[in-house]
N, C-alpha and C positions, 0 to 999 in steps of 0.2 A: 616516339612521337617527334614529328618534324616541326621545327620552329621556323617562322617566316623571318627573313632578313630584310632590313630597311637600310638603304644607302642614301645618305643625305649629307648636306654641308652643316657644319656646326661651329659655334664659337665656344671655346673651352673657357668657362667662367670661374672654375675653381676646382681644387682637388682635396682629397682627404685620404690619408694613409689608412690602410686596413691590413690586419694580420702582419705577416712578415714581410711579404713582397708585393701584396695586392694594393690597388688604389682605386678609389671612387672618384668619378669626374662629374662635375655639374656642367652640363652642356645646354646651350641655346640652340636647338636645331630648327632648320627651316620648316620641316614637315610635321614635327611632333612637339614643338614648344620647349619648355625647360624641363630637363630630366636629369636624373642621376644614372650613370652607367658604370658598371663594375668592370675593371680590367685585371685579369689574373696575372701575377708575376710582372707587372708593369714597372716595378721599381728595381728589378734585377738588371745587372750590367748587359747581359745578353739579350735583353728584351728589345724588339724592334719598335714597340709602341712607345717606349720611354721618351724618345726625342721628339716624336710627333705630337704627343699629348702633353704640351706645356701650357700653362696659363696664358691667356691673351692671344691664343692661336686661332686661326681659321683653318679647319680641317675637313676633309671628305672622309666620312666614317661609315662603316657597316655596323649596324646595331641589330642585336637579336633580342626579342622580347620573350623572356622565359617566365617560368612560374615565380621566381624570386625576384624579377625585375629585369632591367636592361643589362646586356653584356656588350662589350666592345669586341668587334670582329676585327676586320682589317682597317687600317687607317693610312691616310695620305696627308702629309702636312702641306698646306697651301701657302701660309704665311703666318708670321707672328708679329702682331702689331707693336708690341712692346719693343722688340728688338729692331723693328724697322723704323721706329720713331726717330725723327730728325734731331731732337735734343730733349733736355730734361723736361721742359714745359710740355712737349708733345707726349712724352711717356706718362706725365701726370694726368693729361687729358684722357689718354686711352684707359688708364687704370680707373679714373673717375667714372666713365661711361660704363665699364665692365661692372664696377661696383653697383651702379644704379640698376643695371640689368639684373644682377644677382639679388639685389634687395627687393625689387618690385615685381619681378616675373615669378609667378607661382603656377605650377601645374603643367600638365602635358596638354597644352591647347596650341594648335598649330596657328601661327601668325606669320605667314610668309612676307607680307608687306613690311611688318616691323623688322623682321630679320634682314630684308634687303636694305631697309633704311639704316639699320645698325651697321652693316658691313660697308655701305657707302660712306657713312659717317666716320668710321674707323680709318678708312683710306685717306680721308681729308684731314682728320685730327693728327695722323702720324706724320703729315707733311710739315715742312717749315713754312710758316706763313704769319702774316699780320692778322690780328683779330681773333686769335685762336680761343681766348676765354669767351668771347661772345659766340663763337661758333659752338663751343662746348656747352654753354648755357642754352642755346637754342636747341641743340641736339637733345639735351636732357628734358626740355620742355616738351618737345614733340614726342619723345618717348612716353613721358608721363601722360600727355594728352591722348596718345593712342591707347593707353591702358585705363583711361577714364579718371585719372587723378587731377586733371586740369580741364577746366571748361574751355572748349575750343573757341567759344565766342569772345573770350578775353584775350586771346593771342592774335597779334596783328596778322591780318590775312596774307600779307606778302611773305611773312616768315613761314606760315603754315604751308604754303605752296612751293616755297623755295627748295631746290635741291641742296645737299650738303656743300656742293662745290661752289655755289654762289650766295650762300647765306651771309657771308661777311660783307657783301656789297649793301646790305640793308642795315648795317650797323650805325646806330645813333645813340646819343645820350638818352633820349626818351625811350627808345625801344629797349635798351639795356636795362633801364630802371623797371620797365614793365615785366620783362622776362625774369629778372632777379626777384621781384615781388611775387610773381606767380610760382617760381620755384620754391621760395620760402614757404608760401601758403600751402603748397602741395605736400611738402615734406612734413609740415606741422599737422595738417589734417589727416594725413595717412596713418599716423601713429606707428610707422614701421621703422 
């Protein structure tokens, strides 16, 4: 029986060791949403997949849907946001957004708009810049709003329409308080 191969870009959101040398990867893919994919012998030194499949990475991956779930085929590392982060604060922001994705995204549901926004946001968060905490909070609110945990009417319109590259230009004490209260409310209400 032939299995279909899907080639897509993905964010590696987490790993779990299996058996002696196998590893499962939690990936947020552009075409299939959040999924677990198994890689055989990925922990062995001779494995070519070992260095490409690291946490906080953006990869191009070929996935095979089998009877027992997804399997990792070929892999190409594009970038690792944690290693490319400008400083400690940037690394913390990258980790925080990856944790949010891992916590709130469930199931294999394609969301190319959210994936593209997450990748663009990671590119901005990894840079050295002023107002990173505000950018991080707005990115998290926009992700939560996309997933339905935040009412879009409560988010200032200019922040909803802004690209990750120009979000910091809208920073003010008032907007920061609004974003912080929306984030706290979303986390409390979600029970996740």
